[in-house]
C-alpha positions as a printed Julia matrix, in Angstrom:
270×3 Matrix{Float64}:
  -1.87  20.98  19.12
  -2.53  20.01  15.55
  -3.77  16.97  13.77
  -2.25  17.94  10.14
   1.4   16.37   9.71
   2.9   19.81   9.38
   5.01  20.92  12.37
   3.63  24.25  13.71
   5.88  26.6   15.67
   4.76  30.05  17.46
   7.28  32.38  19.3
   4.5   34.49  21.31
   6.91  37.52  23.23
   6.14  40.76  24.74
   7.82  43.83  22.2
   9.17  44.24  18.74
  12.37  43.03  19.12
  12.44  40.27  22.4
  12.18  37.27  19.32
  14.93  38.4   17.64
  16.7   38.57  20.97
  15.57  35.44  22.42
  15.04  32.78  19.33
  14.95  33.91  16.54
  17.73  31.9   15.25
  15.57  29.07  16.56
  12.81  30.41  14.31
  14.38  30.71  11.28
  16.38  26.84  12.04
  12.94  25.52  12.38
  11.73  26.9    9.26
  14.74  25.97   7.31
  13.44  22.32   8.23
   9.76  23.03   6.9
   8.2   23.55  10.72
   5.63  26.52   9.77
   6.42  29.55  12.07
   4.19  31.53  13.36
   5.65  35.23  14.52
   3.3   37.23  17.56
   4.68  40.51  20.36
   1.59  40.52  22.43
   1.99  44.41  22.76
   2.29  46.94  20.0
   5.82  48.49  20.85
   3.34  51.97  21.35
   5.99  53.38  24.2
   9.14  52.85  22.72
  10.13  56.33  21.46
  10.77  59.77  22.7
   9.47  61.8   19.78
   6.72  59.97  18.19
   3.03  59.47  19.81
   1.69  56.67  20.65
  -0.1   55.66  17.67
   2.82  56.83  15.01
   4.73  54.65  17.45
   2.81  51.39  17.04
   2.35  51.5   13.29
   6.11  52.17  13.16
   6.71  49.01  15.35
   3.95  46.99  13.51
   5.72  47.66  10.16
   9.36  46.55  11.62
   7.91  43.28  12.9
   6.4   42.62   9.46
   9.91  42.92   8.37
  11.94  41.05  10.48
   9.36  38.18  10.17
   9.82  37.49   6.78
  13.03  37.35   6.99
  12.93  34.96   9.11
   9.79  33.09   6.74
   7.39  33.55   9.5
   3.99  34.65   9.93
   3.27  37.87  11.49
  -0.27  38.28  14.26
  -0.78  41.57  14.79
  -0.08  42.83  18.7
  -3.16  42.64  21.01
  -2.5   45.36  23.73
  -0.24  48.37  24.69
   3.21  48.73  26.31
   2.77  48.12  29.64
  -0.29  46.63  29.2
  -0.12  43.23  29.28
  -1.86  41.34  32.46
  -2.67  38.05  33.3
  -6.44  38.04  33.27
  -9.32  36.92  32.14
 -10.04  39.13  28.99
  -6.22  39.4   28.1
  -6.18  35.59  28.31
  -9.44  34.6   26.36
  -7.98  36.79  23.84
  -4.61  34.94  23.17
  -6.18  31.95  23.78
  -8.36  32.9   20.44
  -4.79  33.37  18.46
  -3.65  30.23  19.71
  -6.74  27.48  19.25
  -6.38  29.92  15.32
  -2.61  28.96  14.92
  -2.94  25.73  16.6
   0.82  25.53  17.26
   2.42  21.82  18.24
   5.58  24.28  20.1
   5.35  27.51  21.44
   8.69  29.66  22.05
   7.91  31.85  24.95
   9.86  34.41  27.78
  11.8   32.68  30.79
   9.16  32.5   34.39
  11.22  35.24  35.53
  12.3   37.57  33.85
  13.61  41.87  34.42
   9.89  42.99  33.87
   6.36  42.51  34.19
   5.13  42.25  30.64
   7.63  39.53  30.17
   6.67  37.28  33.07
   2.7   37.74  32.2
   3.16  36.92  28.45
   4.47  33.91  29.68
   1.89  33.26  31.72
  -0.5   33.85  29.28
   1.28  31.74  26.72
   0.99  28.87  29.1
  -2.97  29.53  29.46
  -3.33  29.18  26.03
  -1.45  26.57  25.57
  -3.24  24.45  28.35
  -6.79  25.86  27.44
  -6.61  25.12  23.82
  -8.51  21.65  23.79
 -11.21  22.74  26.45
 -14.75  22.37  24.67
 -16.02  24.5   27.63
 -13.06  26.82  27.74
 -14.19  30.23  25.71
 -12.19  32.74  23.85
 -13.04  36.09  22.88
 -13.53  35.96  19.74
 -14.75  32.83  20.04
 -12.5   29.97  18.51
 -13.37  26.1   18.85
 -11.1   24.3   20.74
  -8.44  22.19  19.38
  -7.29  18.24  19.29
  -3.43  17.29  20.02
   0.03  18.18  21.85
   1.19  21.49  22.58
   4.72  21.77  24.01
   5.72  24.73  25.76
   9.78  26.38  25.83
  11.01  29.26  28.16
  13.81  31.2   26.77
  16.68  32.97  28.8
  15.74  36.27  30.65
  17.1   38.68  29.19
  20.77  39.6   29.16
  20.92  36.16  30.46
  20.35  36.77  34.44
  18.09  36.08  37.1
  16.35  39.55  37.8
  16.58  38.33  41.64
  20.13  38.63  42.17
  21.83  39.13  38.76
  23.61  35.63  38.63
  23.88  33.52  35.59
  20.49  32.01  34.84
  21.09  28.18  32.2
  18.65  26.42  30.58
  18.28  22.83  30.07
  19.43  22.59  26.46
  21.05  24.35  23.66
  20.6   24.89  20.29
  23.08  25.97  17.69
  21.82  28.92  15.86
  25.04  29.24  13.97
  23.82  28.71  10.86
  21.4   31.14  11.24
  23.02  34.06  12.95
  22.75  36.51  10.09
  19.24  36.07   9.78
  19.05  36.38  13.29
  20.94  39.74  13.06
  19.06  40.91   9.93
  15.88  40.28  11.28
  17.06  42.53  14.61
  17.98  44.94  12.41
  15.01  45.37  11.27
  13.61  47.22  14.5
  14.96  50.22  13.07
  13.49  52.55  15.28
  14.76  50.79  18.42
  18.01  50.09  17.54
  18.45  54.39  15.59
  17.39  55.24  19.44
  20.38  53.04  20.82
  22.51  54.28  18.61
  22.08  57.02  19.36
  22.42  56.53  23.12
  24.84  53.94  23.97
  27.34  53.75  20.72
  26.6   52.49  17.0
  25.06  48.8   16.87
  25.47  48.56  20.13
  22.2   47.15  19.95
  22.81  44.29  17.32
  26.44  43.83  19.04
  24.47  42.88  22.47
  22.93  40.44  20.84
  25.74  38.51  19.25
  27.52  38.63  22.67
  24.15  36.99  24.44
  24.69  34.24  21.77
  28.52  34.1   22.29
  28.15  33.55  25.62
  25.13  31.15  25.33
  27.64  29.04  22.81
  30.31  29.38  24.93
  28.62  27.42  27.65
  28.04  24.19  25.18
  31.81  24.24  24.69
  31.0   23.37  20.92
  28.44  25.6   19.73
  30.02  29.63  18.85
  26.38  31.11  19.01
  23.99  29.61  20.82
  19.87  29.75  22.48
  19.01  28.24  25.29
  15.7   26.98  26.69
  14.13  25.45  29.18
  10.85  23.16  28.06
   7.69  23.57  30.66
   6.47  20.58  32.46
   4.09  18.77  30.23
   1.43  18.1   33.02
  -1.55  19.1   31.11
  -0.05  20.05  27.54
   1.39  16.46  26.53
   2.9   13.25  26.71
   6.06  13.49  28.68
   7.74  11.98  25.8
   6.73  14.52  23.46
   9.34  16.92  22.58
   8.62  18.62  18.98
  11.37  21.27  19.28
  14.4   18.51  20.45
  13.34  16.06  17.53
  13.31  18.19  14.68
  16.36  20.3   15.37
  18.36  16.84  16.97
  21.14  17.34  15.35
  21.59  20.78  16.98
  20.9   20.48  20.42
  23.14  20.33  23.34
  21.89  19.08  26.51
  22.86  20.96  29.77
  22.6   17.71  31.9
  23.84  20.14  35.2
  20.94  21.98  34.69
  19.68  24.3   36.74
  23.37  24.9   37.06
  26.18  26.0   34.78
  26.59  23.16  31.74
  30.65  23.59  32.23
  30.22  22.32  35.96
  31.42  25.85  37.72
């Protein structure tokens, strides 16, 4: 989405820790290959505590976001909404679009179109809207940011739990990225979200939080038959965003990519 030579990637997800579960390994690998990476959770996490008030919780979650982004080598951007207040509408779309125009990403990583909660799906819609309107001179953002020229490719991660929210069947991406070299960073970044981890440790057993993340990465790696740990993505239609041939994520990480030729079915043919 920009004319400069440096490729930029933006991870835009709903809540603190969503990036770590969905795409932190890929984000870390992009950074290691010279891509300028950005980290944005649209919601501030204010509902993520049973003991602290909304303001205290939001401050804590923001500090945890900063720590996680630092681990991944990404620039952290402040959240725009309270938890459960992410809605696709004019005002929210204008605010998200302003951030995307300032960053000018070539790559946007975001939630699945269908996921288990509305915040995730609304975030995916807002990400697409921001990418689609970035170059439109007559589209007004809030605050006002000039339009930017160039192409953008948007990629959807798998739904949380790797299952369809409609019927619980296994969901599959169109390709996988081998994140084995970045798993330790993915785990370290997720561990930065101490308030969430502590609550889950107390209610679900020690390190259940980290183990669930690794289980999901291991399951995706097993899908390929050749990667130990992986993260899966499906590229959104290029219509209105770029030429069909514009695939910056696949090009940068070509050596770590495995194509699911059976998409949207199981890559193993079962």
